[in-house]
C-alpha positions, 0 to 999 in steps of 0.5 A: 907370377909371370915377370911381365908387368901389368898392361896399360889400362884398356889392354885386352889380354890375348889367350896366350897371355891369360893362359900364362897368367893363370899358370902364374897365379897357380904357382903363387897360390896352389889353391887355385889349381883346382879351379884352373884345371877344370875352367875352360879358356876365357876372354876378358869380360869387356863391356862398353865404357862411358855413361852407357856402359855404366848404366848398362851394368846398373840395369843388369844387376840382380836380374837374370842374364836373359832379363838383363838383355831384354831390359837393355834392348828396351832401353836402347830402342826406347831412347834411340841413343843411350846418353846422359841427355836422352836419359835426362829427357826421359826422366825416371818414370819413362826409364821405369817403363823401359824396364828399370826398377824404381831405384835403378831409374833414379840412379840412371837419372842421377848418374846422367845429371852428374855427367851433365854437370861435370861431376863425373868425367868418364873420359878421364877414368882411363888415365886415373889411378885405381883408387881415384877412379873408384873414388870418382865412381862411388860419389855417384848415387847408386854406385857402390864399390862392387859396381865401380870395380866391375865397371873398371875391370870390364870397361877400362881393362883394369887388372888389379881389382877384385870385387870381393862383394861378388857372391859368385867369387865368394862361393868359388873361393869357399870351394877351392879353399874348402871352407864351410861358409863363404868368406865375407867381403872383408875376408875375401879382399884380404885373401886376394892380396896374394894375387896382386897385381893380377887380381882381376885375372884371378877374378875371371878364373874364379868366375869361370870356375863358378859358372862351370860348377853351377851349370854342371859343365864340370864335376869335381871333388872339392877339398875337405871342408876345414873344421873350426878348431874345437875349443878346449874345455874350461877347467872345472871350478873348484868348490869352495 
């Protein structure tokens, strides 16, 4: 890995820095070479911080990119200003008319209430430690570890998270490692340990690789699928 230390939270890496970090990741883990070779240059996945940024991430989950953009546009136009106060004033039913599902509308209101009551302080997340930041976010209704990690990577520039529950990341690692099935979330967290302290850079690389593969932008021959070891036959029981 490059000798330079991870940047402070919120830093946006330059193209040259990302290029160097990608090369460093490949040196410590040659399996990533297949992804790095075909993945175009990418920028950091930045997103707004604070309440509005988290609500937008919730709104975007499990819908297409086009649908996510349309829903968020309706929310912005419907509320005027996306704040905890405007969401609480709208209520769950109004948030549903703006495009959120019933569960997401509930999450939106509950997150807004948590901020209004001081149970979450988005400003303090910038200086909180990684574990503390995740713990603070996952106390919110509707916010799991994947959402917390993805939010901290994009909104606060955290460099050492790897959202292992992400299906795209699981599939990308399956391909570069030549696995027959996707690694589980637990397995992928363990796999990502070797990418510290730049696990989020590895995630960006694998996201880019997955997108390139899915859209047909690149066509590669993946490594041979690793076969599970064949169990030795049990010894025949002796006849009495």
